[in-house]
C-alpha positions in Angstrom: -40.7 25.1 47.8 -37.1 26.0 47.6 -36.3 23.4 44.9 -39.2 24.8 43.0 -38.0 28.2 43.0 -34.4 27.1 42.3 -35.8 24.9 39.1 -37.6 28.1 38.1 -34.5 30.3 38.1 -32.6 27.6 36.3 -35.2 27.4 33.6 -35.2 31.2 33.1 -31.4 31.5 32.7 -31.3 28.5 30.3 -34.1 30.2 28.1 -32.6 33.4 28.3 -29.1 31.9 26.9 -30.9 29.9 24.1 -31.2 32.3 21.4 -29.8 31.3 17.7 -29.2 34.8 16.5 -28.1 36.9 14.7 -28.8 35.0 11.7 -26.1 34.0 9.3 -25.5 36.8 6.3 -23.6 39.7 5.1 -23.4 42.6 7.6 -22.3 46.2 7.3 -19.3 47.1 9.9 -18.9 50.7 11.3 -16.5 51.5 13.9 -16.0 55.1 15.2 -13.4 55.7 17.7 -10.3 57.6 19.1 -6.7 57.1 19.1 -5.3 56.9 22.8 -2.0 58.9 22.0 -3.0 61.3 19.6 -6.6 62.1 20.2 -7.2 61.7 16.4 -10.5 60.1 15.4 -11.1 57.2 13.2 -13.9 56.0 11.4 -13.6 52.5 9.5 -16.4 50.7 7.5 -16.6 47.2 6.1 -18.5 44.1 5.0 -18.4 41.0 7.4 -20.3 37.7 7.1 -21.9 35.7 10.0 -21.6 32.2 8.7 -22.8 30.3 11.6 -24.8 30.8 15.0 -25.4 28.7 18.0 -26.9 29.5 21.4 -23.5 30.0 22.6 -21.6 31.9 20.2 -21.6 33.1 16.4 -18.9 33.2 13.6 -18.1 36.6 12.0 -15.3 36.2 9.4 -12.8 33.5 11.1 -13.8 34.9 14.5 -15.9 33.4 17.5 -17.8 36.0 19.1 -19.4 34.5 22.6 -23.0 35.3 23.6 -25.4 34.8 26.1 -28.9 36.0 25.5 -28.5 39.4 24.2 -24.9 40.1 25.3 -21.9 39.7 22.7 -18.2 39.4 23.6 -15.1 38.6 21.7 -12.1 39.1 19.7 -12.9 40.1 16.1 -10.1 39.8 13.6 -10.8 42.1 10.5 -9.4 43.2 7.2 -9.9 46.5 8.0 -6.4 48.5 7.5 -6.5 50.3 10.8 -8.4 47.7 12.8 -6.7 44.4 12.3 -7.8 43.0 15.9 -10.7 44.4 17.8 -11.9 43.5 21.0 -15.8 43.9 21.2 -18.3 43.8 24.1 -22.1 44.8 23.4 -25.6 43.4 22.6 -27.4 42.1 19.7 -31.2 42.8 18.6 -33.5 42.6 15.9 -35.4 45.6 14.6 -37.8 46.0 11.7 -36.4 42.8 10.3 -32.7 43.6 10.9 -30.2 42.5 13.2 -28.0 44.9 15.0 -24.9 44.5 17.0 -23.8 47.5 19.0 -21.3 48.2 21.6 -17.8 49.3 22.5 -14.5 48.3 21.2 -11.0 48.3 21.7 -8.7 47.9 19.0 -4.6 47.4 18.8 -3.0 49.0 15.8 0.8 48.4 15.2 1.1 46.8 18.6 1.3 50.1 20.4 -1.5 52.4 19.3 -4.8 51.8 20.6 -8.3 52.9 19.4 -11.3 52.9 21.8 -14.9 53.5 20.4 -18.2 52.4 19.5 -19.4 50.2 17.0 -22.5 49.1 14.9 -22.8 45.8 12.7 -26.1 45.3 11.0 -27.6 42.8 8.3 -28.2 43.9 4.9 
């Protein structure tokens, strides 16, 4: 009986981490945050391409973002002028045929300035 319960739990865990989404394509990025030292707000937008998706990660630009089920986490290298390196943590979902990646981020700008905020990346 105990082995059946363990097998059931393992099956549920493996299925929950096996979705190959978000799908490859062009995505619109929006990052809204606040500089830690000055309190000034930051709004950055841009375009990114997801080129590969597996059950464990996806590639956005040249960055590998790890995922398990709907959760995502990783370091995103961008061409956005104020956000060259962004650590993101959040979730992905599909709504009305579009993929959305949302969550929080921490960006390093000029090695000593930090920006904390929220992000949304959605498919076109």
